[in-house]
N, C-alpha and C positions, 0 to 999 in steps of 0.2 A: 504494500500500500504506500502510495506517495503522500508525504506530509503536505498539508496545505500551507501556503506562504502568503502572508499579507504584504502587498506591494506598497511601498512608501511613495509619496509624491516625488521625491528626488529621483527615483529610478525612472519615472515617466518623463521628467524634465531632462535628465541627462541623456536619455535616448533621443531627444530632439535637438539638443544643444551641440552644435559643431564647434564651439569654442574650445572644448577639451576633447579631442578625438579619442583618447584612451578611455575616458569615462563613457563617452558616447557608445563606443563599440562594446564595452562591458555591459552597459545597461541594455543595449539592444539584444545582445546574446542572452542575457538573463530574462528579459521580457519574452523573447521568442521561446525559450525553453519552458517558461511557466505557461505560455499559451498552448504550446504543443502537448504538454503533460496534463493541462487542465488543473494544475495545482495553484495557480496564482489567484489572488483575491484582492479586490480594491473596495474601498468604501465610498459612499457618496461624498464624504468630506474630502477624501483624496482627489476625486475627480474635480470637485469644486476648486480646491487649492491648485491643482494642475492648470485648470482653465484660467484662473486669475493670474498665476505666474506667467503663463505663456503670453497672455494679452499684455502684461506689463513689460516683459522682456522684448517681445516682438510686436510692437503696436501695429505694424502693417499686416499682421497675420489676418487672413480672411475671417470675418465674423459670420456665424451662421445666420442665414436669412430665413424668414418664414417660408418663402417659396422653396428654398433648397431643403429645408427640414420637411416640408410636406411631400417632397419627391421621395424621400426615404421612408416616410410613414413611421409607425411606431416600431421601436426596436424591442423585440421579444428576447427574454433570456434563453440561453441554450438549455434544453431539458437535461436534468440529472447533474447539473454542474453547481448547484447552489445548496447551501445548508450543510449540516453535519453529515458525514458519510457513515 
């Protein structure tokens, strides 16, 4: 059984930040492994902190528009991936 791993905001930020390529590559590899194994977990707070930090660091980052959001519709969780195992 694979242990569940709580992903901190910094891992998500480092994976996007090309200012430190070593940290970026490590964070991307960690994120990819957690995604493929299904062991990674994030909270709403982490996602909110990630969004705020990304917008502050990169103000020209495209903002979600209501039209773009409507195109994707509601995002449903992947079945069997949430809650205690």
